[in-house]
A tleap script that builds the chain and sets N, CA, C and O, in Angstrom:
source leaprc.protein.ff14SB
mol = sequence {
  NTYR ASP TYR LYS THR LYS ILE ILE GLY PHE
  ILE ASN ASP ASP LYS ASP PRO VAL GLY ARG
  VAL HIE PHE GLY VAL VAL PHE LEU ALA GLU
  GLY SER ASN ASP ARG ILE GLU ILE LYS GLU
  LYS ASP LYS LEU SER GLY LYS MET MET THR
  LEU LEU GLU ALA LYS LYS PHE ARG GLY LYS
  MET GLU GLY TRP SER GLN ILE VAL PHE ASP
  TRP LEU ARG MET SER CPHE
}
set mol.1.N position { 86.873 118.822 128.667 }
set mol.1.CA position { 86.027 117.677 128.933 }
set mol.1.C position { 86.757 116.696 129.825 }
set mol.1.O position { 87.976 116.548 129.738 }
set mol.2.N position { 86.011 116.035 130.673 }
set mol.2.CA position { 86.588 114.977 131.490 }
set mol.2.C position { 86.488 113.669 130.728 }
set mol.2.O position { 85.442 113.341 130.169 }
set mol.3.N position { 87.574 112.930 130.711 }
set mol.3.CA position { 87.547 111.628 130.070 }
set mol.3.C position { 88.597 110.732 130.709 }
set mol.3.O position { 89.546 111.201 131.337 }
set mol.4.N position { 88.399 109.436 130.532 }
set mol.4.CA position { 89.383 108.469 131.012 }
set mol.4.C position { 89.665 107.489 129.885 }
set mol.4.O position { 88.802 107.211 129.054 }
set mol.5.N position { 90.870 106.978 129.872 }
set mol.5.CA position { 91.264 106.016 128.841 }
set mol.5.C position { 91.747 104.734 129.491 }
set mol.5.O position { 92.229 104.719 130.623 }
set mol.6.N position { 91.601 103.665 128.737 }
set mol.6.CA position { 92.042 102.352 129.206 }
set mol.6.C position { 92.548 101.578 127.999 }
set mol.6.O position { 91.910 101.574 126.946 }
set mol.7.N position { 93.690 100.926 128.150 }
set mol.7.CA position { 94.196 100.066 127.077 }
set mol.7.C position { 93.347 98.802 127.051 }
set mol.7.O position { 93.194 98.124 128.067 }
set mol.8.N position { 92.789 98.488 125.867 }
set mol.8.CA position { 91.953 97.292 125.759 }
set mol.8.C position { 92.537 96.257 124.806 }
set mol.8.O position { 91.975 95.173 124.654 }
set mol.9.N position { 93.655 96.576 124.165 }
set mol.9.CA position { 94.243 95.581 123.271 }
set mol.9.C position { 95.428 96.107 122.497 }
set mol.9.O position { 95.813 97.271 122.602 }
set mol.10.N position { 95.991 95.204 121.716 }
set mol.10.CA position { 97.148 95.504 120.882 }
set mol.10.C position { 96.909 94.927 119.493 }
set mol.10.O position { 96.175 93.950 119.343 }
set mol.11.N position { 97.522 95.521 118.485 }
set mol.11.CA position { 97.369 95.036 117.112 }
set mol.11.C position { 98.740 94.856 116.489 }
set mol.11.O position { 99.585 95.749 116.544 }
set mol.12.N position { 98.949 93.693 115.897 }
set mol.12.CA position { 100.132 93.420 115.091 }
set mol.12.C position { 99.617 92.820 113.787 }
set mol.12.O position { 99.261 91.643 113.735 }
set mol.13.N position { 99.580 93.631 112.743 }
set mol.13.CA position { 99.021 93.219 111.458 }
set mol.13.C position { 100.136 93.179 110.418 }
set mol.13.O position { 100.546 94.220 109.904 }
set mol.14.N position { 100.622 91.991 110.110 }
set mol.14.CA position { 101.743 91.823 109.175 }
set mol.14.C position { 101.298 91.581 107.733 }
set mol.14.O position { 102.083 91.070 106.934 }
set mol.15.N position { 100.066 91.932 107.382 }
set mol.15.CA position { 99.546 91.632 106.044 }
set mol.15.C position { 100.086 92.534 104.942 }
set mol.15.O position { 99.997 92.189 103.764 }
set mol.16.N position { 100.649 93.694 105.311 }
set mol.16.CA position { 101.184 94.591 104.284 }
set mol.16.C position { 102.479 95.230 104.798 }
set mol.16.O position { 102.779 95.137 105.988 }
set mol.17.N position { 103.246 95.875 103.917 }
set mol.17.CA position { 104.536 96.453 104.328 }
set mol.17.C position { 104.427 97.465 105.475 }
set mol.17.O position { 105.293 97.497 106.349 }
set mol.18.N position { 103.390 98.278 105.482 }
set mol.18.CA position { 103.227 99.254 106.562 }
set mol.18.C position { 102.950 98.542 107.882 }
set mol.18.O position { 103.541 98.872 108.909 }
set mol.19.N position { 102.051 97.567 107.848 }
set mol.19.CA position { 101.718 96.821 109.057 }
set mol.19.C position { 102.894 96.062 109.639 }
set mol.19.O position { 102.983 95.884 110.853 }
set mol.20.N position { 103.797 95.615 108.780 }
set mol.20.CA position { 104.954 94.851 109.255 }
set mol.20.C position { 105.921 95.686 110.083 }
set mol.20.O position { 106.727 95.132 110.831 }
set mol.21.N position { 105.857 96.992 109.964 }
set mol.21.CA position { 106.781 97.842 110.726 }
set mol.21.C position { 106.060 98.698 111.774 }
set mol.21.O position { 106.645 99.633 112.321 }
set mol.22.N position { 104.796 98.381 112.051 }
set mol.22.CA position { 104.044 99.117 113.064 }
set mol.22.C position { 103.398 98.156 114.055 }
set mol.22.O position { 103.096 97.009 113.724 }
set mol.23.N position { 103.196 98.635 115.258 }
set mol.23.CA position { 102.521 97.907 116.323 }
set mol.23.C position { 101.493 98.861 116.913 }
set mol.23.O position { 101.823 100.005 117.227 }
set mol.24.N position { 100.257 98.411 117.069 }
set mol.24.CA position { 99.192 99.296 117.535 }
set mol.24.C position { 98.747 99.018 118.952 }
set mol.24.O position { 98.755 97.876 119.411 }
set mol.25.N position { 98.359 100.072 119.637 }
set mol.25.CA position { 97.766 99.987 120.966 }
set mol.25.C position { 96.339 100.519 120.842 }
set mol.25.O position { 96.128 101.617 120.327 }
set mol.26.N position { 95.366 99.749 121.310 }
set mol.26.CA position { 93.958 100.130 121.202 }
set mol.26.C position { 93.487 100.652 122.556 }
set mol.26.O position { 93.595 99.969 123.574 }
set mol.27.N position { 92.969 101.864 122.546 }
set mol.27.CA position { 92.471 102.499 123.758 }
set mol.27.C position { 90.959 102.618 123.707 }
set mol.27.O position { 90.378 102.827 122.642 }
set mol.28.N position { 90.326 102.484 124.861 }
set mol.28.CA position { 88.916 102.829 125.030 }
set mol.28.C position { 88.903 104.173 125.741 }
set mol.28.O position { 89.490 104.307 126.814 }
set mol.29.N position { 88.251 105.158 125.168 }
set mol.29.CA position { 88.141 106.485 125.779 }
set mol.29.C position { 86.686 106.726 126.144 }
set mol.29.O position { 85.801 106.633 125.294 }
set mol.30.N position { 86.445 107.032 127.398 }
set mol.30.CA position { 85.096 107.327 127.869 }
set mol.30.C position { 85.072 108.755 128.385 }
set mol.30.O position { 85.903 109.142 129.208 }
set mol.31.N position { 84.111 109.541 127.896 }
set mol.31.CA position { 84.024 110.945 128.279 }
set mol.31.C position { 82.796 111.254 129.102 }
set mol.31.O position { 81.897 110.427 129.259 }
set mol.32.N position { 82.782 112.469 129.622 }
set mol.32.CA position { 81.667 112.900 130.462 }
set mol.32.C position { 80.457 113.345 129.639 }
set mol.32.O position { 79.375 113.552 130.188 }
set mol.33.N position { 80.639 113.494 128.313 }
set mol.33.CA position { 79.510 113.820 127.447 }
set mol.33.C position { 79.817 113.314 126.038 }
set mol.33.O position { 80.903 112.796 125.777 }
set mol.34.N position { 78.853 113.468 125.139 }
set mol.34.CA position { 79.031 112.928 123.785 }
set mol.34.C position { 79.461 113.986 122.769 }
set mol.34.O position { 79.363 113.752 121.564 }
set mol.35.N position { 79.924 115.115 123.220 }
set mol.35.CA position { 80.368 116.183 122.317 }
set mol.35.C position { 81.838 115.981 121.948 }
set mol.35.O position { 82.733 116.521 122.598 }
set mol.36.N position { 82.065 115.216 120.924 }
set mol.36.CA position { 83.412 114.982 120.416 }
set mol.36.C position { 83.487 115.668 119.063 }
set mol.36.O position { 82.654 115.428 118.188 }
set mol.37.N position { 84.487 116.520 118.896 }
set mol.37.CA position { 84.586 117.300 117.669 }
set mol.37.C position { 85.972 117.170 117.049 }
set mol.37.O position { 86.957 116.939 117.750 }
set mol.38.N position { 86.039 117.318 115.749 }
set mol.38.CA position { 87.306 117.348 115.027 }
set mol.38.C position { 87.853 118.766 115.105 }
set mol.38.O position { 87.143 119.728 114.810 }
set mol.39.N position { 89.117 118.895 115.503 }
set mol.39.CA position { 89.722 120.222 115.606 }
set mol.39.C position { 90.232 120.728 114.262 }
set mol.39.O position { 90.151 121.925 113.987 }
set mol.40.N position { 90.748 119.850 113.428 }
set mol.40.CA position { 91.319 120.249 112.137 }
set mol.40.C position { 90.263 120.137 111.038 }
set mol.40.O position { 90.405 119.332 110.119 }
set mol.41.N position { 89.220 120.932 111.130 }
set mol.41.CA position { 88.095 120.839 110.203 }
set mol.41.C position { 88.474 121.168 108.766 }
set mol.41.O position { 87.756 120.790 107.840 }
set mol.42.N position { 89.593 121.867 108.562 }
set mol.42.CA position { 90.046 122.156 107.205 }
set mol.42.C position { 90.708 120.941 106.559 }
set mol.42.O position { 90.885 120.912 105.341 }
set mol.43.N position { 91.081 119.923 107.371 }
set mol.43.CA position { 91.760 118.731 106.860 }
set mol.43.C position { 90.923 117.462 106.974 }
set mol.43.O position { 91.078 116.540 106.173 }
set mol.44.N position { 90.040 117.410 107.965 }
set mol.44.CA position { 89.308 116.181 108.270 }
set mol.44.C position { 87.811 116.438 108.372 }
set mol.44.O position { 87.370 117.570 108.570 }
set mol.45.N position { 87.046 115.371 108.235 }
set mol.45.CA position { 85.615 115.432 108.504 }
set mol.45.C position { 85.217 114.099 109.125 }
set mol.45.O position { 85.900 113.092 108.941 }
set mol.46.N position { 84.130 114.099 109.847 }
set mol.46.CA position { 83.678 112.864 110.461 }
set mol.46.C position { 82.549 113.112 111.432 }
set mol.46.O position { 82.158 114.252 111.682 }
set mol.47.N position { 82.035 112.035 111.972 }
set mol.47.CA position { 80.965 112.125 112.957 }
set mol.47.C position { 80.948 110.845 113.774 }
set mol.47.O position { 81.508 109.827 113.369 }
set mol.48.N position { 80.305 110.908 114.919 }
set mol.48.CA position { 80.131 109.730 115.755 }
set mol.48.C position { 79.027 108.880 115.143 }
set mol.48.O position { 78.035 109.406 114.638 }
set mol.49.N position { 79.205 107.559 115.192 }
set mol.49.CA position { 78.169 106.661 114.699 }
set mol.49.C position { 78.232 105.346 115.456 }
set mol.49.O position { 79.245 105.008 116.070 }
set mol.50.N position { 77.149 104.624 115.400 }
set mol.50.CA position { 77.097 103.316 116.039 }
set mol.50.C position { 77.886 102.309 115.200 }
set mol.50.O position { 78.228 102.580 114.049 }
set mol.51.N position { 78.169 101.154 115.786 }
set mol.51.CA position { 78.845 100.096 115.026 }
set mol.51.C position { 78.001 99.659 113.836 }
set mol.51.O position { 78.532 99.369 112.764 }
set mol.52.N position { 76.697 99.615 114.024 }
set mol.52.CA position { 75.810 99.228 112.926 }
set mol.52.C position { 75.897 100.233 111.775 }
set mol.52.O position { 75.935 99.841 110.608 }
set mol.53.N position { 75.929 101.517 112.099 }
set mol.53.CA position { 76.060 102.544 111.064 }
set mol.53.C position { 77.428 102.475 110.381 }
set mol.53.O position { 77.532 102.700 109.176 }
set mol.54.N position { 78.466 102.168 111.144 }
set mol.54.CA position { 79.834 102.125 110.604 }
set mol.54.C position { 80.084 100.890 109.745 }
set mol.54.O position { 81.042 100.857 108.973 }
set mol.55.N position { 79.234 99.879 109.872 }
set mol.55.CA position { 79.438 98.626 109.142 }
set mol.55.C position { 79.554 98.843 107.634 }
set mol.55.O position { 80.323 98.146 106.971 }
set mol.56.N position { 78.808 99.793 107.086 }
set mol.56.CA position { 78.837 100.008 105.638 }
set mol.56.C position { 80.178 100.564 105.154 }
set mol.56.O position { 80.453 100.545 103.954 }
set mol.57.N position { 81.013 101.058 106.068 }
set mol.57.CA position { 82.324 101.591 105.702 }
set mol.57.C position { 83.458 100.592 105.925 }
set mol.57.O position { 84.612 100.902 105.630 }
set mol.58.N position { 83.153 99.402 106.439 }
set mol.58.CA position { 84.192 98.443 106.800 }
set mol.58.C position { 85.123 98.134 105.635 }
set mol.58.O position { 86.338 98.069 105.823 }
set mol.59.N position { 84.587 97.946 104.454 }
set mol.59.CA position { 85.400 97.612 103.288 }
set mol.59.C position { 86.386 98.696 102.889 }
set mol.59.O position { 87.362 98.416 102.193 }
set mol.60.N position { 86.149 99.922 103.318 }
set mol.60.CA position { 87.047 101.038 103.002 }
set mol.60.C position { 88.059 101.302 104.115 }
set mol.60.O position { 88.937 102.153 103.972 }
set mol.61.N position { 87.934 100.568 105.227 }
set mol.61.CA position { 88.835 100.774 106.364 }
set mol.61.C position { 90.191 100.137 106.102 }
set mol.61.O position { 90.299 99.161 105.359 }
set mol.62.N position { 91.227 100.703 106.723 }
set mol.62.CA position { 92.548 100.081 106.690 }
set mol.62.C position { 92.492 98.794 107.501 }
set mol.62.O position { 91.567 98.591 108.288 }
set mol.63.N position { 93.476 97.930 107.310 }
set mol.63.CA position { 93.491 96.628 107.972 }
set mol.63.C position { 93.366 96.703 109.481 }
set mol.63.O position { 92.587 95.959 110.076 }
set mol.64.N position { 94.131 97.601 110.111 }
set mol.64.CA position { 94.070 97.689 111.568 }
set mol.64.C position { 92.688 98.132 112.024 }
set mol.64.O position { 92.209 97.682 113.065 }
set mol.65.N position { 92.041 99.008 111.263 }
set mol.65.CA position { 90.690 99.458 111.611 }
set mol.65.C position { 89.689 98.317 111.486 }
set mol.65.O position { 88.781 98.197 112.308 }
set mol.66.N position { 89.847 97.475 110.460 }
set mol.66.CA position { 88.970 96.318 110.299 }
set mol.66.C position { 89.131 95.346 111.463 }
set mol.66.O position { 88.148 94.785 111.945 }
set mol.67.N position { 90.365 95.146 111.915 }
set mol.67.CA position { 90.612 94.249 113.055 }
set mol.67.C position { 89.885 94.760 114.291 }
set mol.67.O position { 89.195 93.994 114.964 }
set mol.68.N position { 90.032 96.043 114.596 }
set mol.68.CA position { 89.371 96.624 115.767 }
set mol.68.C position { 87.855 96.598 115.593 }
set mol.68.O position { 87.129 96.257 116.527 }
set mol.69.N position { 87.378 96.955 114.411 }
set mol.69.CA position { 85.937 96.968 114.155 }
set mol.69.C position { 85.337 95.579 114.379 }
set mol.69.O position { 84.319 95.447 115.059 }
set mol.70.N position { 85.961 94.547 113.812 }
set mol.70.CA position { 85.446 93.184 113.964 }
set mol.70.C position { 85.444 92.758 115.425 }
set mol.70.O position { 84.501 92.116 115.885 }
set mol.71.N position { 86.495 93.113 116.153 }
set mol.71.CA position { 86.560 92.763 117.576 }
set mol.71.C position { 85.448 93.470 118.348 }
set mol.71.O position { 84.793 92.857 119.190 }
set mol.72.N position { 85.233 94.750 118.068 }
set mol.72.CA position { 84.170 95.491 118.746 }
set mol.72.C position { 82.798 94.890 118.454 }
set mol.72.O position { 81.968 94.776 119.355 }
set mol.73.N position { 82.555 94.506 117.204 }
set mol.73.CA position { 81.255 93.909 116.845 }
set mol.73.C position { 81.016 92.612 117.601 }
set mol.73.O position { 79.887 92.331 118.003 }
set mol.74.N position { 82.068 91.812 117.802 }
set mol.74.CA position { 81.920 90.543 118.530 }
set mol.74.C position { 81.801 90.768 120.035 }
set mol.74.O position { 81.202 89.952 120.736 }
set mol.75.N position { 82.359 91.853 120.534 }
set mol.75.CA position { 82.447 92.075 121.978 }
set mol.75.C position { 81.288 92.869 122.561 }
set mol.75.O position { 80.979 92.739 123.746 }
set mol.76.N position { 80.642 93.692 121.734 }
set mol.76.CA position { 79.611 94.578 122.290 }
set mol.76.C position { 78.293 94.368 121.614 }
set mol.76.O position { 77.312 95.030 121.956 }
savepdb mol mol.pdb
quit
C-alpha cells in the first residue's frame, strides 16, 4: 500500500511511572485506501472506527491515548 506519514505532535505524560520515562511522537498516516489490517491476528484484534465510535472506549485508554484522542476530537 502507498502511504505517507507526518509528525503532528509529541507527548510527555508524567502522570505515572511509565509515562515519566517515555516520550511519545504522534504520527498522522494517510494511505491510498482504507484497507488497514492487523498482521498478528493471533495476538491482537481491532477495527477502524470514527472518533465518535471510539469515544465509548476513552475511559479504557492509556493516558497517552487519551491525550491524543482528546486533541483529535478538538482538532477535527
